[in-house]
C-alpha positions, 0 to 999 in steps of 0.5 A: 527476476520477479518473486511470486507473492506466495513466496513473499507471504511464506517469508513473512510468515516465517518472520511472524514465527520468529518474532512472535511476542517480540513487540514491545509496548511501544510497537505499532498495534498489530493486526491479527496475522492469522486473520482469514477470509472464509469463502463468500457465499453465492448470496454475497455477490451483492454488497452488504446492506447500507454500503454505497453499492447496496442499491446496485441491481445486479453484481457483474458475473465472471466468465463461466470458462476456466481462465487465469488472470495475470497481474503484477506490481505493488508489494504493499497490497500483496498480502491483502490481494492474495487473501482476496484472490483465494476467497474469489477462487473459493467462490468461483472455482473456474477462476484463478488469479496469479500475481507477481509482487515485484513493485509498483514500477514493474506493475506499471511497466507490465501493464503498459507493455500488455504482458499482464491482464492488470497491474497494481501500483501504490502510486498513480501513473504520471503523465509521462507514463500514461503517454507511453501507453499504446495509442488510443488506449486508456488505463483506469485506476481503481483504488482498492485500499489505503495504507500508512507508510511507517518508519521502522527501527531496531533499537533494543531497549527503546520501546517508543520513539518520537520523530518529527519531520526534520528528524526523518529527513535528516536521517535519510539525508545522512546528516543525522548519523547517530541515534543519540543525535541532539535533534532526535534526543530533543523529541525523546526525553524519556528514552535513553538513546544509544550512541550508535550509528544509524543504518538507513535501509531503503527500497532498491526497486521502483516502489509506490511505498517509496513514492509516498515516503519521498513525497512526505520528505519532499513536502516537509524538507526544503533540503530534501526537495532541492537535493533529492525530490520525490518518486517511485525511484530516487537517488538516495543520499544514504543507506543500503537498498533492499527489494520490496516491503518485506526486504526492507522489513527483513533488513531492519529486523536483522540489523541493530541500529537500522531504520527503514520505511515500509507499509504498516502491514509489513511492520506488524507482521514482522513484529517490528517497532515503528516510530510515532511521527509528528503530524500537522497538528503537532501530535506524535501519532503511531501508524494505524488504520484509524490514522490513515482513515482520518487522512483519507476522509479529510481529503475525500472531497478533493479526490480527482476525477481521474482517480490519480490521487497523490499520497496524502501528506500531513492531513489535518486532525489530531489523530491523522497519520501524516503519510497515507496512500491509496493503492490501485489496480490498473486495467485498460478501459477497453478489454481485448479479451471479453471473458477476461474483461468480464472476470476482471470487472467481476473481481474488482466489484467484489474487492470494492464491496465484500472485500473491503470488510477484510482490510482492517484485520489485515492492517489496511484501511478500507476506502471512504464510502464516497471513493468506494462508490466512485470506484464502483461507478467507474466499473460501469465504463469498462468495455469489451471490444467496444461493448459495455461489460457491465451496463 
């Protein structure tokens, strides 16, 4: 059964309350968990001066009738999306947006089957998934944010942990079984690593976060590539599964010696320490919005025309974090319900303009300017029953 995002957020809020002040000096810097978004004014329908969309003549307006958009999918952007939905509702009280954060795989399945008005995924749809869409239809990928996938761990007394690609692959392959394994110790000469078993925690559901993490492992480890591969779901060689980003975060938090992977926001909200990963320039870097932005800027010139950007792995640059990924809203190009189509385009435009300003404080990286503009331009292609929604 899917879990409403509001329940997930309440669970995360509880973790914050339990873990307040628990971050050590080596913990990934935490965005303000209490960051809030004030309701935008009516004048805010136009993007801020200087943004790529500032020259847009008129922002698209939602339907005037009372209606609810139903969405489902990725857990990674769920806290951001909930903040956005509340702010959009404060501006347009007739519009409600309900979102089930049940994983990227579930979001793709729901939009394919037409049981929701929009899906959400941290992994772009694959060719075989697009082939399953209703005949004659087309899905549009709208990037909304970027995030880092970080490796979290629970080792009291170990405030900072450095891991290279071979360490991460070995831990998840199950060939590195102890925290004081010589291969890990070699990268952590200043730390006293315990002679303790490593408990691997991974996702049990179809997940875009898993897609980004396994794409990293598939890229950096020939052994992983030949034995496991990449995708939203894989056959894990080791460990136990947990539902959603918050499930993995909770599993690691509750178990000494555990290690897991989550999106940066969940690590910071749960007050969990994350490892520094060795990047392509040979630097150990912590997951951060700045590191993700550096990765996205490096790859922006090769952003694909169909918007299906693969995870950005081992981008160049001394400060670049090695696992970065876009997250997407998924919607049909031709909207069957005219009012819902207008409302979705209006919300997507708001998210791509006003909404971008809230991302960093919530632990997400805003879109590069060039990708923001491409996404806004794409909104002009949506139709309602064959007629342009926002000409």
